[in-house]
PLY file of the C-alpha trace (Angstrom):
ply
format ascii 1.0
element vertex 84
property float x
property float y
property float z
element edge 83
property int vertex1
property int vertex2
end_header
-20.26 -11.95 6.60
-17.18 -10.05 7.70
-17.38 -7.05 10.07
-18.19 -3.69 8.46
-14.68 -2.27 8.94
-13.26 -4.79 6.50
-13.38 -4.51 2.73
-13.19 -7.18 0.07
-9.97 -7.90 -1.78
-11.94 -7.36 -4.99
-12.56 -3.71 -3.94
-8.86 -2.83 -3.97
-6.98 -1.07 -6.76
-3.66 -1.95 -8.45
-0.77 -0.93 -6.19
-2.75 -1.32 -2.95
-1.49 -3.46 -0.10
-3.98 -5.54 1.82
-3.90 -7.56 5.05
-6.21 -10.57 5.06
-8.46 -10.93 8.10
-10.93 -13.57 6.94
-11.49 -15.99 4.09
-15.26 -16.53 4.12
-16.02 -19.05 1.37
-19.17 -21.22 1.36
-17.55 -23.83 -0.92
-15.01 -25.90 1.09
-13.04 -26.87 -2.04
-12.55 -23.25 -3.10
-11.69 -22.24 0.46
-9.00 -24.93 0.64
-7.62 -23.82 -2.74
-7.38 -20.17 -1.64
-5.71 -21.14 1.63
-3.25 -23.41 -0.20
-2.36 -20.55 -2.54
-1.40 -18.39 0.46
-4.54 -16.32 1.01
-4.50 -16.90 4.77
-5.59 -14.66 7.67
-2.74 -12.33 8.63
-1.16 -12.60 5.19
-0.26 -9.56 3.12
-1.23 -9.16 -0.51
-0.07 -6.62 -3.07
-2.61 -5.90 -5.77
-1.12 -6.16 -9.25
-2.53 -5.49 -12.67
-6.05 -6.12 -13.86
-6.60 -7.78 -17.19
-7.70 -5.49 -20.05
-11.34 -6.43 -19.49
-11.01 -5.96 -15.70
-11.15 -9.61 -14.62
-9.08 -11.46 -13.44
-6.68 -9.44 -11.27
-3.12 -10.40 -10.37
-2.21 -10.52 -6.67
1.27 -10.94 -5.19
1.09 -13.27 -2.18
3.86 -15.31 -0.52
6.33 -14.32 -3.24
4.09 -15.61 -6.05
1.74 -13.84 -8.43
-1.72 -15.40 -8.48
-4.63 -14.36 -10.73
-8.09 -14.48 -9.16
-11.46 -13.74 -10.67
-13.65 -11.18 -8.93
-16.04 -13.89 -7.77
-13.12 -15.56 -5.91
-11.62 -12.39 -4.43
-15.08 -11.34 -3.18
-14.69 -13.96 -0.41
-11.45 -12.52 0.98
-11.91 -9.79 3.60
-9.36 -7.55 5.24
-8.05 -4.02 5.34
-5.83 -1.86 3.22
-2.46 -1.24 4.79
-0.04 1.60 4.27
3.74 1.32 4.40
5.72 4.47 5.05
0 1
1 2
2 3
3 4
4 5
5 6
6 7
7 8
8 9
9 10
10 11
11 12
12 13
13 14
14 15
15 16
16 17
17 18
18 19
19 20
20 21
21 22
22 23
23 24
24 25
25 26
26 27
27 28
28 29
29 30
30 31
31 32
32 33
33 34
34 35
35 36
36 37
37 38
38 39
39 40
40 41
41 42
42 43
43 44
44 45
45 46
46 47
47 48
48 49
49 50
50 51
51 52
52 53
53 54
54 55
55 56
56 57
57 58
58 59
59 60
60 61
61 62
62 63
63 64
64 65
65 66
66 67
67 68
68 69
69 70
70 71
71 72
72 73
73 74
74 75
75 76
76 77
77 78
78 79
79 80
80 81
81 82
82 83
């Protein structure tokens, strides 16, 4: 479990920016997949659109747009960041 000051990527809203602090996945195959896609600690993510039914959500990471289901983005912890 991540420290209380962090929130889940799945708790963000479209337009938010997010800095990843921890990828805490019990399944090693899914963890490797997320890391390979660019969801790495220290990385920045911009939250894109949600599908009409709310799941999946598009995330912009490492110059690429990736769609993740809520159950996958629940494992990514970090903090919202603000750019001036």
